[in-house]
C-alpha positions in Angstrom: -39.1 41.8 7.3 -42.7 40.5 7.7 -45.7 42.8 8.0 -49.4 42.3 8.5 -52.2 44.7 9.3 -55.4 43.5 11.1 -58.8 45.3 11.2 -60.4 44.7 14.6 -64.0 43.7 15.2 -65.0 47.3 15.9 -64.5 48.1 12.2 -62.2 51.1 12.9 -59.2 49.9 14.9 -56.1 48.4 13.4 -53.3 46.3 14.7 -50.1 46.4 12.7 -47.5 43.6 13.2 -43.9 44.0 12.0 -41.3 41.3 12.4 -37.7 42.3 11.8 -34.4 40.5 12.4 -31.8 42.8 14.0 -32.1 46.5 14.9 -32.8 47.9 11.4 -36.5 48.3 10.5 -36.8 48.7 6.7 -40.5 49.4 6.8 -39.9 53.2 7.1 -37.9 53.2 3.9 -40.8 51.7 1.8 -42.6 54.1 -0.5 -46.0 52.4 0.3 -45.5 52.8 4.0 -44.4 56.5 3.6 -47.6 57.1 1.7 -49.6 55.4 4.4 -48.0 57.6 7.0 -48.7 60.8 5.1 -51.7 62.5 6.8 -52.1 59.5 9.2 -52.6 61.8 12.2 -55.7 63.2 10.6 -57.2 59.6 10.4 -56.4 58.7 14.0 -58.5 59.2 17.2 -55.2 59.1 19.1 -51.5 58.5 18.7 -50.3 55.0 17.8 -49.1 52.8 20.6 -46.1 50.6 20.1 -45.7 47.6 22.4 -43.7 44.4 22.4 -45.3 41.1 22.5 -44.5 37.4 23.2 -45.6 34.7 20.7 -47.5 32.1 22.6 -48.4 30.1 19.5 -48.5 30.3 15.7 -49.2 28.3 12.6 -46.9 29.1 9.7 -46.8 32.8 10.8 -43.0 33.0 10.6 -42.5 31.1 7.4 -42.9 32.5 3.8 
């Protein structure tokens, strides 16, 4: 699994990127992510939106 969070230029919006191989997403099992999720609805202006994406270019993004 690879994970990154980006703060957008507006200073309040975030984009979270999770890359997993296969159907199992281990992110939800991590204690740090569970803590982040706790009370998350109180910090959001609206519900999170999940969307797929296509990589059109990267530099060393997929390598450790």
